C-alpha positions in Angstrom: 86.2 -103.0 50.3 87.3 -99.8 51.9 85.9 -100.6 55.4 85.2 -104.4 55.3 87.8 -105.0 58.0 86.0 -102.7 60.4 82.6 -104.5 60.4 81.8 -107.9 62.1 84.2 -110.7 61.0 85.8 -108.5 58.3 89.1 -108.1 60.2 89.7 -111.8 59.9 89.7 -111.5 56.1 92.7 -109.2 55.9 95.1 -112.1 55.5 93.2 -113.1 52.4 92.2 -109.7 50.9 94.7 -107.3 52.4 94.5 -104.3 54.7 92.6 -101.3 53.1 94.4 -99.0 55.6 97.7 -99.7 53.9 99.0 -99.6 50.3 96.8 -102.7 49.8 94.0 -100.3 49.1 95.3 -99.4 45.6 94.8 -103.0 44.7 91.6 -103.6 46.5 90.0 -100.5 45.0 90.5 -101.9 41.5 88.0 -104.8 42.0 85.7 -103.3 44.6 82.2 -103.3 43.0 81.1 -100.3 45.0 84.1 -98.2 44.1 83.9 -99.1 40.4 80.3 -98.1 39.8 80.1 -95.7 36.9 77.2 -93.4 36.1 77.9 -93.7 32.3 77.7 -97.5 32.4 74.5 -99.3 31.5 74.2 -102.1 34.1 71.9 -105.1 33.7 69.1 -105.5 36.3 70.4 -106.5 39.7 68.8 -108.1 42.7 70.7 -107.5 45.9 69.7 -109.6 48.9 71.1 -109.6 52.4 70.1 -110.4 56.0 69.9 -107.9 58.8 71.5 -110.6 61.0 74.4 -111.6 58.8 77.3 -111.9 61.2 79.9 -112.4 58.5 79.1 -109.8 55.8 77.5 -106.7 57.3 74.3 -105.8 55.5 75.6 -102.2 55.3 77.6 -103.3 52.3 74.5 -104.3 50.4 72.6 -101.2 51.5 75.4 -98.9 50.5 75.8 -100.5 47.1 72.1 -100.2 46.4 72.1 -96.6 47.6 74.9 -95.7 45.3 73.2 -97.4 42.3 70.0 -95.4 43.1 72.1 -92.2 43.4 73.5 -92.9 39.9 70.1 -93.2 38.5 70.1 -97.0 38.2 66.9 -97.3 40.2 64.6 -98.8 37.6 66.8 -101.9 37.3 68.0 -102.1 40.9 66.1 -104.4 43.3 66.8 -105.0 47.0 65.5 -107.4 49.6 66.7 -107.6 53.2 65.5 -110.4 55.4 65.4 -109.3 59.1 66.1 -112.9 60.2 68.6 -115.5 59.0 72.3 -115.1 58.9 75.0 -115.3 56.3 72.8 -117.6 54.2 70.0 -115.0 54.2 67.2 -117.3 55.7 66.5 -118.6 59.2 64.4 -121.6 58.2 63.1 -123.6 55.2 60.1 -121.3 54.6 62.4 -118.3 54.3 64.9 -120.2 52.2 62.0 -121.1 49.8 60.9 -117.5 49.7 64.5 -116.3 48.9 64.7 -118.9 46.1 61.3 -117.9 44.7 62.3 -114.2 44.8 65.5 -115.0 42.9 63.7 -117.1 40.3 60.9 -114.5 39.9 63.5 -111.7 39.4 65.2 -113.9 36.8 62.0 -114.6 35.0 60.9 -111.0 35.0 64.4 -109.9 33.8 64.5 -112.4 31.0 61.0 -111.3 29.9 62.2 -107.7 29.8 60.0 -106.4 32.6 62.9 -105.3 34.9 65.0 -103.5 32.4 64.0 -100.0 33.3 62.2 -99.7 30.0 
């Protein structure tokens, strides 16, 4: 949330979210997932997906979140997939959309079965 307004269409969201370069930052920071990660917290497994070509939400946000989770030692339960095509929806065609859905369902199945809990 600190730099959302400097990437792609982010500046157009300041009317809704506020301007992080002003006093709005004190409010934005309270609910920013990235800024609220805590090394002492046990997080559930997470699958983060993005698209290299997302023109609304820069993939750098997802990359940075995953990187911080890994730096905090949350690697065994952090999973990341970046489609090099697609856009904001993450897929460029039905084949990719089916793959993304399968990936999410597989992650869910593995997580519920206890295979992605970092155990």
